N, C-alpha and C positions, 0 to 999 in steps of 0.2 A: 496536494501540492500547493502550499499556501500562497505563493506568488501568483497563482493562476485561478484561484477559486472566486474571490470577490474582493474588490477594492473598497474597503469601508472607511478609509481615511486618506484623502488626497494629500494631506499635509505631511505624511511620512513617506511619500513616494521617493524611490532611490534616485540619486544624482549621478552615480558612477557605476560603470560596468566592470566586470572582472578583468577584461583584457588590459594589459599594461602598455602604457605609452613609453615608459622607461622603468628602471628598477624601483621607482617609488611612486610614480604617478599612474593613475588609471584613466581611461577615456571617460569623458562625461557621457551620461546616458540621456537620451530623449525618450521619455516614457510614452509609448504609443497609446492611442485610445484602446479601450478594452476590446472592441470588436475589429481591431486592425490586425492583420497578419504581417509576417516578415517574408519578403521575397529574397531570392538569391542575389548575393553581391560578392565582390572580390575582397571584402574586408570583414572584420569581426565587430567593429564599432558601428553604431547604427545612426543613420541619417533619416530625415523625414521622407526622402525619396525612396527609402527601402520599405515603406509601409504600403499595405494594400487595404482598401476599405471593404468592410462587410465580408471579410474572409479571414478567419482566425487561424489559418494554417501557418506553420512555422518552418521555413526552409533551413535545413541543417548547415548550409554554406554560410549563413549569417545569423542564425537564430539561437546559437548555443548560449550566448551571453546576455541576451536581452532580458530586462526586468519589466514587469507590467504594473507592479504596485499592489498586488493582492496582499492582504494582511490579516492579523488576528481579529482586528475590529470587523473586518468583512465576514469572517467566519461567525463571530458572535452575532452579527446582524442577521445571519442566515440560520440561527438556531431553530427558528420557527419552521423554516423549510426542511431542515434535517429531521426534526421531531415529527413533522407531518409525513415525511417519507417513511419514518418508522425506525431509523437507526438508533442505537443506544451507545455507540462508541465511535470516537474519531481517532484514527491513527494519522498523525501529522508527520510529513516529511520534515527534516531538520528545521528547527526554528531558532537555533543558537546563532550568535553573531558570525557572519561570514560574508565574503564579497560576492559570491555567486548567486544565481537564482535558485539553485538546488540546495545550497547550504551544507553540502557534505564536506566542506573545507573550513571547519569552524576555527575562528580566532579566539574562542573562549567559551567553554561549555557553561560557564557561570552566568553568561549574559544572553538575554533574549535579543534577537536581531531588532535594532531600532527601526528599521524600515517595515517591520511587522507590528510595531507598536507606537513608540514616540521617538521621533528622530532626535539624535544627539542627546538622548536622556536615558542612560542605561538603567539608573535606579528606578525611574518611572516606568520604563518598559518591563523590568522585572516585576514590579509591583502589579502592573496591569495584568501580566500573565497569571499571577497568583489569584487575582480576582476573576480572571477568565476561567480558571479551573473551577472555582466555586460556583460561578454562574452556569457552567456546563453541568456540574453535578445537580444543581437545582432544576435543570431541564431534563434530568435523567440521562445525561450523556457522560460516559467515561472518557478519559483522555489517555492515549498511548503515544509516547514520544519515540523518536528515532534516536537510538544510542549509537553514535559513530565513534567507537572507542578504539578502532584499529589504527586510526591516523588522525592527525589534526590538519588544519590548513597551513599553508606556507605563512600566512599572516598571524598565526597563533603567537601570543606574547612569549611563550617559551621558546619557540623556534626563532623568533626575531631576536631574542636575547642571545641565542647561540650564534646567529649570523653576526651580531655586533661584537661579542666578547670571545668567541671561540671556546677553547678549553677552559677559560676562566669563567664561563657561564655556569651558573648553578644548575642549568637545565641540559648541560652537555650530554649527560648520559640518559636523557629522556628519549633520545632518538638514536638511530644507527648511522653515525657520521663516519664516512670513509676517509675524508681528508678535509683540510681547511686551507684557504677560505671557502665558504659555501658558494656553489654556483648560484647566481641570482636567478630568480624566476624569470626576469626579463631576458637574460641571456639564453635560457633554455627555450623560451618561446620563439625568439627571433633567429637564433643561430643553431638550434637543434642540439645543443650541448646536453649530454645525459647528466642527470643529477648525481652529485657525489655523496649521496645519502640514500638510504632505502626509502622507497615511496610506493604508494599503491599503484600497481599496474605501470610503474615507471613514470607516473605523472609527478613532476617536481612540485606541483601545487599541493600535494597530499603526502607529506612526510610521515612515515610509520612511527608509531609510538613504541618505545621499548617496554612492553608489558611485563617484562621480568624485573624491571626496576621497581623497588618497593615504593618509592616516591610517586611514580606514575600510577601504581595501583591505588595508593592512598588518594591521589587526586581524582581518579575515576570513581572511587567509592564515595568521596565527599560530594562530587557533583550529582551522583546518583541519589544520595540522601537529600541533597539540596532541593530537588524537584519532587521528591516523594513525600517530604515532610517540611514544607517551606518555612513554617514558623517554629520548627524545632521543638514542638511540644509533645512529641511522641504519639500524636494522633494523626494517622495517615489520611484521614478523610478530606483534608484540605490539599492533598497532593495528587500527583498524577497516578494513574491506575495501572500502568504497565509500560513495557519497553519493547520495541522492535529493534533488533540488533543488526547493524550493518556488517557485512562480510565477517561474521563471527568465526568462520573456519580459519581465517588468516590469523586471528588472535590465538586460537587454539593450537595452530601450527607452531607458534612461538612459545606458548605457555600452556601445557596440558591441563593445569589445575585452575586456570584463571576463572573460567565460567562457573566452576564448582563453588569457588570462594565468593564470586560475585552473586550467584543465586542465593547463597546462604545470607549474604548481606541484604539483598532485596527482600527476601521473605521475612527477615527479622524486622524490617520496617513495616511491611504490609504483606501478610501471609496470602492475601487474595490477589496480589499483583500478577498480571499476565506477562509472561516472558516468551517472545516469539523470535526465532532466529531466521535470518535470510539464508536459507539453504535451498539450493535449486534441485538437488537430487535427493537421494535417500538420506534422511536426517535422523535415522534411528539411533546413531551413536550419541546424539545430543538429548535423547528423550528417554533416558533410563531413570529419570526422577531426580537427578542431581545437577542438571544444567538448565535446560529449557522446558517450558510447558508445551510448546508447539513449534513448528517451523512453517514458513510460507509454503503452501502446498502447490508448488509449480508442477509436481507430478500429476496432480488432479487437472490442472489447467491444460497440460500437454495432452493428456488422455482425451479430454473433452474436445479440444481443438482438432486433434488428429481424427477423432471419430467423425466429427461434423464435416471435415474436409475430405472424408473418404480415404484417409491415409492410415486408418486403423479399422480392422473389421470389428463387428459388434462383439464377437466372441473374445477377441483380444482386448477390447475395451473392458469387458466384464472381468477378464483375467487380471488386467492392470489394476482395476479398482480393488479387486479382492487381494491383490498383492500388497497394495498400500495398507489395507486393513490388517494383513498378516504381519507386515514389517514393524508396525508400531504397537506399543502397549495400549490397551483400551483407553486409559485416561488421556493419552497423547492423541490417539486417533480422533477422539471426540472434542479435541481442542485445536486441531489443525486449522490454519488460516487458509480457507478455501477461496482462492482468487481465480478470476479469469483475466484480469488486467492488473497492471501496476505501472509505476512511473518508469520501469525498465523494459517494458514490452510495447510493441505496437498495439494499438487499440484492437480488442478482440473483434469488434465489428469490421474493422479493416481486414483482419485475418480471414474473415468469412465473406470477403468481397461485398460487404454491405447487406448481407442477407439477414434481415431482422427476424424472420421466422426461425432460422437456425440459432440466432443469438438468444432468442427467448428460450430455446431448448437448453442452451448452456446455463442461463440464469436459473432455469427450473432445476437443473442438476445441483447447482449451488445450494438452493434452499431446501432440497429434499434430502441432501446428504448430511451425515454427522459432521460436526466441526463448526467453524466460525465463518459464515459467508461475509465477504468483504466487497464493497463497491468502490471502484476507483472513480473519483468524482467525474460526473458527466456521463458515465455509462448508462445511468438510469434514464437519460434523455436521448440516448443514441448518438453521443459525440463520437466523431471519428478522429483518426490521427495515425500517421505512419510512425516509424521508429523514432526514438529520441533524437531531436527535441520536439518533433511534431506531435508526439503523444502527450505533450504537456501544454496543449492549447488552453486559452482562457475559457472558463466555463461559459456556456451559452445560457444567458438569462432571458426570460421572455420580454423584458423591457428594452432590450437592445436590438439594433437593426441588422442582425446577421441575415445573410442569404439562407443559411441553415437555421432552421427553427427547432426548438426543443420538441422531442417526440413525446407528447403528453400521454398518448396511449401506452407507450412503453413504460413511462414513469408509473402509470396506474397499475400496470402489470407487476412491477417491482413492489409497489405498496401492497398489492393483494397477497403476493407471496410472503412478504415480511409479516403481514398480519396473520396469515395462515400459520406460519412457523411459530409465532409468538403464542398463538392460541391452541397449539397442539403439541403437548410435551413429547409426544412420540417422535416428533421430528428433531428434537434436540437430544433426547435421552434414549430413544429406542434402538433395538437391534436392527441390523440391515442385512438384507440378502439381495444381491443384484444378479440378474440372469437375463437371457433372451427367451422369447416366447417359443415354446416347442412347435407351434403351428406355423410360425413365420419369424425368422431371426432378424427381420427388420424392426421388430418390436423389442424394446428393452423394458424390463420390469424391475422396479425397485420396491421391495417390501420392507416396511418399517413396522415394528411391533414393540409395545411397551405396556406391561401389565395386561389389562384387558383391551387396550386400544390398538387398532390396526389401521394403517394407511398404506395404499398401494399407488405408486407412481407408474404411469404407463406412457411410453413415448414411441410414436410411429416415426421412424427415421427414413422412411421411403418417400418417393415422390408420387405415390398413388394411394387411393383409398384401400383400407384393409378391414375386412370383417374380423372382429376380435371376440373370442369367447374366453371368459375367465371363470374358473370354478370358485364359488363362494361356499364356505362351510355350512352356512345356515340360510334358510329362506329369509330374505330381508330386503329392505329398501336401502340402497346405497346412494351417496351423494358425490358428485364431482365438485370438489372444493374450488376448482378454477372457474367453472361456469355457474355453479349453484344448481345445475340440473340434477334431478333425481331419477334413479333407475330402479325398477323392480326386477328381482332375479326370477328366473324360471328354472325349476328343477335344479336349484342350487347353481345356476349358471348365469353369468352376466354377459349379455350379447350386445355389442356396440359396433358401429362403423367408424373407424378412425380415418380422418382426412390427412393429407400430406403434412408431415411434421407436427401433427396434433399431439398435445400432451393432456393427460388426465391425472387427477389426484383423487383417488377413490377412498372415501371413508365409510 
């Protein structure tokens, strides 16, 4: 979430927030210090009295519209932090020009947000992002952008032209306009007037695009290629490496063939590009090979969360994981975006009432399962946050004066798991079998195998010590990759005592 990761350039800090004073003017923004939070107030614009020191929590009553000044320069300055952590890809929430802090209301997909690069200089901002991609690639980091093609922002130049010219606008058929004149954004916000055009979830700030219009399709295809091959030389290596698609189900509801055509377009530019859709349930209809490579695996998140909060039995957890495996073709199953957190959910640690031991179990599942494990910024240091917008707090850096400090022990745990995954191909390519232990169903066992390599994950989900016996095919010495401790088998049996919520990764 770029506005909240790191402020690398004070000179591009935003001046105005999204809330409208009237139908043309927005309220001026006072950018808080990075370690200040936002308290509850009776208004949406922000005053200095609404800040709290040394507490980065964001109250939803007044924190929806605040901008902090995080930017692409900040991300670039933290490439070293990210590569040290071990990541090899960054998925960015929208970075195209928009008035909001989340940028899902774009005013033009062709333009990088100037508050993320160089204020009031679109050309320089675009050029900077092209160089940003190259620098990321040199650091071994791929870039995945958020494709918000279901709707634009109210401020998009096409919609503004419709507001001004009505049916005489060349963009009239780009949207679903019910009547004219257009209800202004200001009227909707202050008087509760419903928009007289189709919009996402009824929010007038997000008018839906007519994806059946060939001109709209051409526009989306053009901006897709714009960022996948910036210099138009046919070599995709200087472009982004994939797309995360926002509410793609709503696009498909209006045009069944849109994503099929779009995928073909994307793969013609870069056959290795990663396409992942925001689907919260079963995404199998999108994973037949002609639309997406993967979906955001909220099913995995829900199963792990319910298991750790005792809302799902161990047996039903195993059944749900096996069902996910059964529902998807193998290439898709091995590409799923396995998340425990996102900008749309409360922080996983909050969902576990701050239980770091349980949180580590969830992270362990991420890194031992097939698919693509993803870290929502700050999870690696134990950041907390309630539902949106509190889940979008500013990143806690060691150099700042928060009451909450980065959990370095947790960060090292992440680094260890990332390193283990990178150095054991069985964890990315191997077959998987998930089961409970026959002697005690409080223990979940995850077996991974690839060619001659085998790794077994063992998780004690109880609040007590358990003696665990595991049959090993041959007499051998085995290693717990988590602790580095070595065990000798006796009579082809591994015997260990597992403490509360202990995890082992036996090789």
